[in-house]
C-alpha positions, 0 to 999 in steps of 0.5 A: 500500499503505497500510503502507508509509512513506519515510524518509531512507536513513542510512548503515546502509542501505548494503547495500540500497542497493547492491543496488537502485542495482545493481538499477536501474542493470541491473548498471552500477554493479557494472560501475563498481566493479569497475574501482575495485576493489583487489586483494582488495577486492570490488565490492560493499565499493566500493558500500558505501564510497560509499553511506556517503560524506557527499558525491557522487550516490551517498550515502545523503543522497540516498536515500529508503527505503521499509519495509513492517513493519519490511522494506526495500522500496524506494528512491529516489536522487535530487537536483537536477542542476547548471544547467548541466551541466559536459562539459569532461570528457566526453572523459576519461569512460568511454564507457559513461557519455557518453551518460548525463551527455549526457541529464543536461546536457539536463535541467539543473536537474530534479530527477533520479531517478537510481535507483528500485528496489523488491524483487521481493517487494514489487513490485505494491504501490504502492511504486514509485508511493509513491517517486515521490511523494515524488521528486515533493515533493523536486523542487518543493521545489529544482528550479525545471525539473521532473522527470526519469529515465533509462531504457533504452529496452528496459525497457518495465515501468519506462518505462510506469511514468513515463509513467503517472505524466507522464513524457514522451520527450524526448531519447535517446543510443545505448547502450553495452552493458557486460558482463553488460547484456542490453538493446540500444536507446537511454537515454531521458530522460524529463522532466515539469513539477511539477504 
């Protein structure tokens, strides 16, 4: 879509970042945020506070926004995975997160597309592809080992998009379900070299 532009996210984008990381994560972020919330706090409040942080993986500093006209159409959240990944606290993590962290460890030094989401009304116009092009540019500049993404094996549409732009399966881990998650199968690690 020719009028789609990509810009760095700002703290003012927190609400859209929360909506889209939850969409990309198929409810997993809200599940974790609900466990972090104190009495009277909503999971969305936790997510917004995390999105507005200056540090951490889920921060506006690791996000880019796709806009069509003045409307937010989609987002990309990503960063380079540490090389090596510290797995010393794996036993202390929630069982749902462990397979994801084990897969990330297999992609150390890669640029990780942590979340890619496009609002439904903007799908089919190339917004996701344009965000993946942005990810590639960022990855070439900062991650020597290539690109990576993790997707649920049953998320056929997303996987088709990633494979169309060159990602290939490298590893998988059993998916541990959580309340509200409607998929089964596995988490699949996809990687691709820099072009």
